[in-house]
N, C-alpha and C positions, 0 to 999 in steps of 0.2 A: 223798754230801752230803745234807743235810736239805732237803726240799721245803717251801717256804713255803705255808701254806694259811690259808683263812678259812672260818668256819662261821656260818651264820645259820639260825635255826629259830624257828617261831612256831606256836601252836595254830590261828591263823586264826579262822574262824567256827565251828569244830567245838566240841563239848562237851568232848572229851578229846583229849589229845596221844597219838597212837599211833605216831609215828615214833621211830626211834632211829638213831644213827650211830656210827661208830668210825673212829679214826685209829691206825694202827700204824706206828711209826717205829723200826725195828730197825737202828740205824746200824752196829752191829758186823758185820752181814752185808749191809748195803747194801739193805735191804728197806723199802719204804714202801707203805702201803695207805690208800685213802680209800673209805669204805663208807657207804651209806645204805640203811635198812630202813624200808619203809612198811607199817605194820601195819594190819590190819582185824580186826574182832571183838574188839578189845582190843589192848593194847600189848605183852603178854607175849612173843609170838612174835618181835617185832622186837627187844625188849630181849635176849632169849636169843641170837638170831642175832648181834647186835653183840658179844656176849661170847665166843661159842664158835666161830664159823665160821673165822676166821683162825687161832686156835690149832689147830683140826682140820687146816687146810691145812698149817701149818708142821710139825706132827708128821708128817703123811703125806709131805710133801716131803723132810724130813730123812731119814726112813726110806728113801725112794726114792733118796737121794743116796749111800747107803753104797756105797763102792767106786768112786765116780766122782771124777774129778780136776778137772773144770772149774768146780766151785763154783756152777753154775747151779741155782737153787732154784725157778724158775717152771715149774711143770708143770701144763698144762691138765687132765690126768687127775687129779692130786692135788686141784685145785680143784673139779673135778666131784664127786669123792668127799667133799670137805668140805661141799659143798652138801647131798648126800644124808645125810651123817652128821648135819648140823644139823637137817635135816627130820625124821629119825627121833627125834632127841632132843626136839625140840619136841612131836612127837606123843606120845612116851612120857610127857612131863610133863602131858599132858591139858590143854593151855592153852585149847583151844576157840577159838584164834585162828590167824591166818596173817599172812604178810608177804611183800611183794615185796622183792627183794634185788638190789643191784648193788654190785660191788666192782671197784676199779681197783688192780691191783698193779703196782709198779715195782721193777725190779732191774737195775742196771747197763745202763740204756738199753733194756731189754726191758719189755714190758707184757703183762698179762692183763686183759681187760675182760670181766666176766661179769655176766649178769643173768638173773633169773627174775621175770617180772611187768613192771610198767611204770615202774620206776625206771630212769633213763636216764643214760648217760655220753657226754659230748660233748667233743671236743678241738679246740682252735684249730689250723688248718692253713693256712699261707699267710695270705691275707686272709680266708679263709672258715672253715668249721667242718665237722667230720666226726663223725657219730654212730657210736659204736663198739658200741652195743647195739641191740636190737630190742624195741620194746614188744610184749609178748605179750598181744594182745587176742583174745577168743574168736572174733571174726568174720574174723580173718585166714584165708585159704583153707587154709593148711597146718595151722593150729591147729584149725580147725573139722573138717577131715578126720581129724586125729588123735583128737579127742574122740569123734567119731561112730563111728570104727572101734573104739573101746573100749566102745561102747554108751551113751555120754553124749549130752546134747543141748545145743545152743546156742540159747537162747531170747532174743528181743529184746523188751524193753519200752521203757524210755528209751534203753538201750544194750544191746548183746549181752552176755549173761551165761551162764556155765556152769550148767546145770540151773536157769536163771532166778535164780541167786543172786549169783555172783561175776563182776565185770566184768573179770577177767583170767584167762588160761588157765594160768599158771604161778605158783607161789608156794611158800614154805616153810610147812609146817603144813597147815591146812585138811583135817584128817583125813576129815570127812564127804564131801568132794568127790574123794577119791582113787578111781580113778587118773586121773580126767579132768583135774584140776588137778595138774600134776606139778611137782616140785622140780628137774627136770633143767634145768640152766642152759645158756644159749648163751654160749660163751666164744670171744672173739676174741684171738688170740695174735699179737704182732708186735714191731716195733722202732720206737722213736721217731725222728723227724727233727728237725733243728735248727730247722725252721719251726714246731714245736709249742710254742706259748708259754703257753697256758692250758688247763685242763681243768675241766669242770663235772660234778659228780655230784649229782643232785637227784631228788626224788620228783615225782609228777605234779601236786602243788600248783604247781610251776613249769611243767611241760610242758603242762598244760591251757590255759595262756594265753600261753606264749612258745614260739617256735620255737627249734630248736637254734642257728640263725644269730643270732637276737636275743640269746640267752643268752650266746653267746661275745662278741658285740659289747659287751654290757654288762659282762662280766667284764673285757674289755680296757680299758674306760673307768674302772675303779676305780683309786683311789690305791694300792691293794695288794689282796691277796686277801681280807682281812677287809672292806674297804670294798666290794669287788666283790660279795661274798656278800650284804651288806646291800642293795646296789643291786638285785640280782636279787630278793630277798625283797620289797622295797618296790614294784618294778615289777609283780610278780605280784599283789600286793594291790591296786594301782591298776587293774590289768586285770580285777579281779573274782574272783580265785581264792578259793574258799570252803573249801578243804581245809587240812589241816596242811601246813606248808612246812618242808622241810629241804633245805639246799643247801650243798655244799662246793665251793669254788673253789681250784684249785691254780695257783700261779705256777710254770710249768715252764721259764722262760727260762734260768735258770742250769743246771738239770739237763739240758735238751736241748743246751745249748752244750757241756757236758762230755761227755755220753754219746751224743748223737743222731747219726744218720747224715745223709746229705744230705736224705732224705725219709722220712716214715713209711711203713712197709710192714706190712700184715697178712699174715702168712705162712700162717695157717690159721684155720678156725673149727670148733670142736667143738660139736656139737649132736645128742646122741643121742636126744633126744625125737622128732626127725623121722625117725629111721632106719626105713626101710620104709614111710613114708607118701608 
């Protein structure tokens, strides 16, 4: 079934809009995705990622499905490769830019929630909220250790920055900061529960001023997902957000009622960036 969604976006107080987003609704195979890309150093990396990441994933997933009978297309390994494919393509295009990237894939009650950078995915659970991603900041102990093990530095001015430049430790693109800034995503794989009523996918223009719990509460208060997305954007601006804002709100009530189990379950997390750290 189709998932109802709403999108709100604004340039905010920035000179340029560097965000991009994508919705893919492949009803014939029961696949749905909501994606937000937060660009830096220009918008091109974000725009490219919005166009190619999910096609890369679907191609790899379909190739991996040959000979299988269960029809399941959500593969964390295929999504990881799609992130790396997209990263290589952005770098090959010499965009000079980068992008944080988060995607939420749904298929027959299962989900993949992936991110590289500080775009975040939050889902309503019971009366509260569950954050499915992890903001990749350079001063996180595991990220700092990974960067330093590769010979890089985390330098703090106003905030912690990789090589004194980028205030996130993972992103697509950013060729001059490789290998310290990696495109390796963190991917949570699981099944939805009937208690999961809304989801929010948004850039840090939202999360700089709103908590995950506040965002879910606002999403629930909207007359529908479009109204909810506008409410989140308005509240972030009222709270003083200075950044570009892109937010997608999903109404999952019908979807979870049809496909969800009794409770959400995260069955595994794939994060090869931290292997060996």
